[in-house]
VEXDRENLO-705577 format. One record per residue (C-alpha): x, y, z; residue number from 1; residue in three letters. Coordinates in Angstrom, 2 decimals, always signed. Example, Ala and Ser with C-alpha at 12.3 -4.5 7.8 and 13.67 -1.06 7.14 Angstrom:
residues 2
      east     north        up   pos   code
    +12.30     -4.50     +7.80     1    ALA
    +13.67     -1.06     +7.14     2    SER
END
This chain:
residues 281
      east     north        up   pos   code
    +67.07    -48.85    -45.34     1    UNK
    +68.89    -50.96    -42.80     2    UNK
    +72.26    -49.39    -41.90     3    UNK
    +74.16    -52.46    -43.09     4    UNK
    +72.07    -53.38    -46.14     5    UNK
    +74.38    -53.20    -49.18     6    UNK
    +73.31    -50.65    -51.81     7    UNK
    +72.98    -51.38    -55.51     8    UNK
    +73.08    -47.75    -56.61     9    UNK
    +75.38    -44.91    -55.61    10    UNK
    +74.38    -41.27    -55.59    11    UNK
    +77.50    -39.57    -56.88    12    UNK
    +77.10    -35.82    -57.35    13    UNK
    +75.58    -35.22    -60.79    14    UNK
    +75.28    -38.98    -61.39    15    UNK
    +73.53    -42.06    -60.05    16    UNK
    +75.74    -45.11    -60.60    17    UNK
    +74.40    -48.61    -61.12    18    UNK
    +76.45    -51.03    -59.03    19    UNK
    +75.07    -54.25    -60.49    20    UNK
    +78.42    -54.67    -62.25    21    UNK
    +81.88    -53.60    -61.05    22    UNK
    +82.88    -50.12    -62.19    23    UNK
    +86.38    -49.13    -63.32    24    UNK
    +87.87    -45.99    -61.75    25    UNK
    +90.82    -44.65    -63.73    26    UNK
    +93.69    -43.06    -61.79    27    UNK
    +94.85    -39.53    -62.72    28    UNK
    +97.80    -38.53    -60.52    29    UNK
    +98.70    -34.85    -60.88    30    UNK
   +101.85    -35.40    -58.84    31    UNK
   +105.61    -35.53    -59.33    32    UNK
   +106.11    -38.36    -56.82    33    UNK
   +103.36    -41.00    -56.96    34    UNK
   +104.69    -44.55    -56.66    35    UNK
   +103.52    -45.80    -60.06    36    UNK
   +103.59    -42.86    -62.47    37    UNK
   +105.13    -39.97    -60.56    38    UNK
   +105.94    -37.08    -62.87    39    UNK
   +104.30    -38.43    -66.05    40    UNK
   +101.16    -36.34    -65.58    41    UNK
   +102.39    -33.65    -63.20    42    UNK
   +101.25    -30.77    -65.42    43    UNK
    +97.54    -30.24    -65.77    44    UNK
    +97.80    -30.48    -69.57    45    UNK
    +99.40    -33.93    -69.34    46    UNK
    +96.89    -35.01    -66.70    47    UNK
    +93.94    -33.96    -68.85    48    UNK
    +95.34    -35.79    -71.90    49    UNK
    +95.80    -38.88    -69.78    50    UNK
    +92.24    -38.57    -68.43    51    UNK
    +90.81    -38.43    -71.95    52    UNK
    +92.81    -41.52    -72.85    53    UNK
    +91.31    -43.35    -69.86    54    UNK
    +87.83    -42.25    -70.95    55    UNK
    +88.47    -43.67    -74.43    56    UNK
    +89.64    -46.93    -72.83    57    UNK
    +86.33    -47.31    -71.00    58    UNK
    +86.70    -45.79    -67.53    59    UNK
    +83.46    -45.40    -65.57    60    UNK
    +84.90    -42.78    -63.19    61    UNK
    +88.10    -40.75    -62.90    62    UNK
    +90.01    -40.33    -59.62    63    UNK
    +92.08    -37.14    -59.57    64    UNK
    +94.78    -36.77    -56.92    65    UNK
    +97.18    -33.94    -56.19    66    UNK
    +99.10    -35.53    -53.29    67    UNK
   +101.07    -38.77    -53.24    68    UNK
   +100.08    -40.98    -50.33    69    UNK
   +102.60    -43.73    -51.08    70    UNK
   +104.40    -45.21    -48.05    71    UNK
   +106.89    -42.67    -46.71    72    UNK
   +105.34    -39.71    -48.51    73    UNK
   +105.61    -36.29    -46.89    74    UNK
   +102.45    -34.26    -46.30    75    UNK
   +101.57    -31.64    -48.92    76    UNK
   +100.20    -28.16    -48.12    77    UNK
    +96.53    -27.79    -49.05    78    UNK
    +97.13    -24.77    -51.29    79    UNK
    +99.58    -26.76    -53.44    80    UNK
    +97.18    -29.70    -53.64    81    UNK
    +94.41    -27.33    -54.76    82    UNK
    +96.69    -25.65    -57.30    83    UNK
    +97.39    -29.03    -58.89    84    UNK
    +93.86    -30.41    -59.14    85    UNK
    +91.59    -27.43    -59.87    86    UNK
    +92.68    -26.91    -63.53    87    UNK
    +92.17    -30.63    -64.14    88    UNK
    +88.70    -30.60    -62.59    89    UNK
    +87.77    -27.54    -64.62    90    UNK
    +88.97    -29.10    -67.88    91    UNK
    +87.13    -32.38    -67.24    92    UNK
    +83.94    -31.03    -65.71    93    UNK
    +81.89    -31.77    -68.83    94    UNK
    +83.61    -35.03    -69.83    95    UNK
    +80.51    -37.09    -69.10    96    UNK
    +81.98    -39.17    -66.25    97    UNK
    +81.86    -38.72    -62.47    98    UNK
    +84.97    -37.00    -61.15    99    UNK
    +86.47    -38.21    -57.88   100    UNK
    +89.00    -36.16    -55.94   101    UNK
    +91.50    -38.08    -53.83   102    UNK
    +92.07    -35.91    -50.76   103    UNK
    +92.01    -36.00    -46.95   104    UNK
    +91.72    -32.21    -46.40   105    UNK
    +88.46    -30.36    -45.76   106    UNK
    +89.70    -27.25    -47.54   107    UNK
    +90.53    -29.22    -50.68   108    UNK
    +87.20    -31.05    -50.50   109    UNK
    +85.27    -27.78    -50.45   110    UNK
    +87.17    -26.30    -53.37   111    UNK
    +86.97    -29.51    -55.39   112    UNK
    +83.20    -29.68    -54.94   113    UNK
    +82.92    -26.10    -56.15   114    UNK
    +84.82    -27.14    -59.29   115    UNK
    +82.69    -30.12    -60.18   116    UNK
    +83.89    -33.09    -58.10   117    UNK
    +81.25    -35.79    -57.69   118    UNK
    +83.04    -38.06    -55.20   119    UNK
    +85.43    -37.39    -52.33   120    UNK
    +87.86    -40.30    -51.96   121    UNK
    +89.30    -39.80    -48.47   122    UNK
    +92.06    -41.99    -47.03   123    UNK
    +91.26    -40.37    -43.68   124    UNK
    +87.58    -41.49    -43.71   125    UNK
    +86.33    -37.93    -43.00   126    UNK
    +88.14    -37.74    -39.65   127    UNK
    +90.00    -34.50    -40.39   128    UNK
    +88.59    -31.35    -38.77   129    UNK
    +85.83    -29.94    -40.95   130    UNK
    +85.77    -32.87    -43.39   131    UNK
    +82.21    -34.02    -42.65   132    UNK
    +80.97    -30.43    -42.79   133    UNK
    +82.71    -29.96    -46.15   134    UNK
    +80.72    -32.74    -47.80   135    UNK
    +77.53    -32.88    -45.73   136    UNK
    +75.49    -30.37    -47.73   137    UNK
    +76.44    -31.63    -51.18   138    UNK
    +75.23    -34.56    -53.26   139    UNK
    +78.74    -35.99    -53.62   140    UNK
    +79.56    -39.58    -52.86   141    UNK
    +82.21    -40.25    -50.22   142    UNK
    +84.69    -43.11    -49.96   143    UNK
    +85.72    -43.92    -46.39   144    UNK
    +89.06    -45.73    -46.28   145    UNK
    +90.86    -47.55    -43.48   146    UNK
    +94.48    -46.60    -42.82   147    UNK
    +96.64    -47.51    -39.84   148    UNK
    +98.91    -44.53    -39.10   149    UNK
    +99.85    -41.87    -41.65   150    UNK
   +101.41    -42.24    -45.12   151    UNK
   +104.81    -41.20    -43.81   152    UNK
   +104.93    -43.98    -41.21   153    UNK
   +102.13    -46.45    -41.99   154    UNK
   +104.36    -49.24    -43.29   155    UNK
   +106.65    -49.24    -40.27   156    UNK
   +105.66    -52.59    -38.70   157    UNK
   +101.83    -52.43    -38.91   158    UNK
   +100.19    -54.74    -36.37   159    UNK
    +96.68    -56.12    -35.83   160    UNK
    +95.14    -58.74    -33.61   161    UNK
    +92.47    -59.50    -36.21   162    UNK
    +92.95    -57.37    -39.31   163    UNK
    +89.59    -58.22    -40.90   164    UNK
    +87.63    -57.64    -37.70   165    UNK
    +89.46    -54.40    -36.87   166    UNK
    +89.07    -52.94    -40.36   167    UNK
    +85.41    -53.96    -40.45   168    UNK
    +84.74    -52.36    -37.05   169    UNK
    +86.51    -49.15    -38.07   170    UNK
    +84.60    -48.85    -41.35   171    UNK
    +81.28    -49.66    -39.66   172    UNK
    +81.98    -46.87    -37.18   173    UNK
    +82.81    -44.38    -39.93   174    UNK
    +79.69    -45.31    -41.92   175    UNK
    +77.59    -44.81    -38.79   176    UNK
    +79.26    -41.45    -38.06   177    UNK
    +78.65    -40.25    -41.62   178    UNK
    +74.97    -41.26    -41.51   179    UNK
    +74.48    -39.65    -38.10   180    UNK
    +75.95    -36.43    -39.50   181    UNK
    +73.53    -36.22    -42.40   182    UNK
    +75.36    -38.07    -45.20   183    UNK
    +72.84    -40.36    -46.86   184    UNK
    +73.62    -44.08    -47.02   185    UNK
    +73.30    -44.09    -50.81   186    UNK
    +76.28    -41.71    -50.99   187    UNK
    +78.73    -43.93    -49.04   188    UNK
    +81.46    -46.31    -50.27   189    UNK
    +84.08    -48.06    -48.11   190    UNK
    +87.67    -49.06    -48.90   191    UNK
    +89.75    -51.52    -46.82   192    UNK
    +92.91    -49.56    -47.65   193    UNK
    +95.11    -52.18    -49.29   194    UNK
    +98.72    -51.21    -48.63   195    UNK
    +97.84    -48.47    -46.13   196    UNK
    +99.36    -49.73    -42.89   197    UNK
    +99.20    -53.43    -43.80   198    UNK
   +101.66    -56.22    -44.40   199    UNK
   +101.34    -58.54    -47.38   200    UNK
    +99.48    -61.07    -45.21   201    UNK
    +97.10    -58.37    -43.94   202    UNK
    +96.34    -57.33    -47.53   203    UNK
    +95.66    -60.90    -48.62   204    UNK
    +93.39    -61.56    -45.63   205    UNK
    +91.37    -58.41    -46.37   206    UNK
    +90.98    -59.25    -50.05   207    UNK
    +89.83    -62.75    -49.13   208    UNK
    +87.18    -61.29    -46.79   209    UNK
    +85.80    -58.51    -48.99   210    UNK
    +82.37    -60.10    -48.99   211    UNK
    +82.16    -59.33    -45.26   212    UNK
    +82.99    -55.66    -45.82   213    UNK
    +80.47    -55.47    -48.68   214    UNK
    +77.71    -55.84    -46.09   215    UNK
    +78.63    -52.37    -44.77   216    UNK
    +78.45    -50.41    -48.03   217    UNK
    +79.63    -50.75    -51.64   218    UNK
    +83.34    -51.57    -51.61   219    UNK
    +86.04    -49.72    -53.54   220    UNK
    +89.37    -51.53    -53.89   221    UNK
    +92.70    -50.32    -55.22   222    UNK
    +95.35    -52.99    -55.79   223    UNK
    +96.76    -51.78    -59.10   224    UNK
   +100.58    -51.96    -59.30   225    UNK
   +100.94    -51.93    -55.50   226    UNK
   +103.87    -53.37    -53.58   227    UNK
   +101.86    -56.46    -52.63   228    UNK
   +101.82    -57.37    -56.34   229    UNK
   +105.59    -56.87    -56.48   230    UNK
   +106.08    -58.95    -53.33   231    UNK
   +104.10    -61.84    -54.79   232    UNK
   +105.54    -61.74    -58.33   233    UNK
   +109.00    -60.22    -57.94   234    UNK
   +108.10    -57.64    -60.61   235    UNK
   +108.96    -53.95    -60.48   236    UNK
   +106.19    -51.34    -60.66   237    UNK
   +106.22    -51.16    -64.47   238    UNK
   +105.68    -54.92    -64.87   239    UNK
   +102.80    -55.67    -62.50   240    UNK
    +99.88    -55.69    -64.93   241    UNK
    +99.16    -59.44    -64.84   242    UNK
    +99.32    -59.56    -61.06   243    UNK
    +97.18    -56.43    -60.75   244    UNK
    +94.49    -57.90    -63.01   245    UNK
    +94.45    -61.14    -61.00   246    UNK
    +94.00    -59.27    -57.72   247    UNK
    +91.34    -57.02    -59.27   248    UNK
    +89.31    -60.00    -60.49   249    UNK
    +89.61    -61.69    -57.09   250    UNK
    +88.25    -58.49    -55.51   251    UNK
    +85.38    -58.31    -58.00   252    UNK
    +84.46    -61.95    -57.36   253    UNK
    +84.23    -61.16    -53.64   254    UNK
    +81.90    -58.20    -54.11   255    UNK
    +84.02    -55.10    -54.85   256    UNK
    +81.89    -52.66    -56.85   257    UNK
    +84.48    -49.99    -57.77   258    UNK
    +87.97    -50.98    -58.90   259    UNK
    +90.62    -48.27    -58.87   260    UNK
    +93.13    -49.01    -61.64   261    UNK
    +95.93    -47.51    -63.72   262    UNK
    +95.41    -49.77    -66.74   263    UNK
    +91.82    -49.15    -67.77   264    UNK
    +91.66    -50.93    -71.15   265    UNK
    +93.20    -54.12    -69.81   266    UNK
    +91.02    -54.02    -66.70   267    UNK
    +87.85    -53.59    -68.76   268    UNK
    +88.82    -56.55    -70.97   269    UNK
    +89.50    -58.77    -67.96   270    UNK
    +86.20    -57.83    -66.33   271    UNK
    +84.29    -58.31    -69.59   272    UNK
    +85.56    -61.88    -69.96   273    UNK
    +84.93    -62.73    -66.31   274    UNK
    +81.41    -61.28    -66.45   275    UNK
    +80.57    -63.22    -69.63   276    UNK
    +81.61    -66.48    -67.98   277    UNK
    +79.73    -65.61    -64.80   278    UNK
    +76.58    -64.68    -66.75   279    UNK
    +76.67    -68.01    -68.59   280    UNK
    +76.22    -70.01    -65.38   281    UNK
END
């Protein structure tokens, strides 16, 4: 397979995912301080109940995170991150859906894979020491995301000469590094990192150019409830559903294959209507 030939299937741990239609990834934050739902699902019991609700609403995958990476967030010790996510992974291991773990730490990756994770969703794009080694020998999928800076400082005046070109070059380099280190192409997804070291204009330019990034690998996009939606609509985080759905559909129309969302039922309905219209052409 050509290095930059887009894949239509994703090998994802225990699963092989068909990417002919966009998939919905439901967010399960086991954190007290995430920007959108911090504290609601901070216990593993609450997180598991929420995950089952997302499954009932039609999620295709679940993304489990133990550390908030919102702008300004402080770094979390790995042992605390592991303490938060392992009981959730154990409880959901046989739920019938692929389980993604949202982490940038090699130690957490290794433990999560031992407890049934099928996808490693890494905002650091496997650049942390030991990260590639942690996933190399498994069958898990990996999501390589672009981020300028670190969560604690990334929104302090981010600058680019050409945001689309720079993000594309970075992701192409990380895909190449993963392949060279033994991670099969059919396991790789890329994410432009909306809101991770980008201004509103940067985010809009990247969303408009997703079809270019889709030539690298299947694209995962997370726009749900983010500050860019608030900036465009004037809505607070609890009232950004309509804007989030609009941005999600725009991403899907430009080739995004995995859509990371908080509102699964509404996202599935929006995609179902869009797909029906598209199929009728």
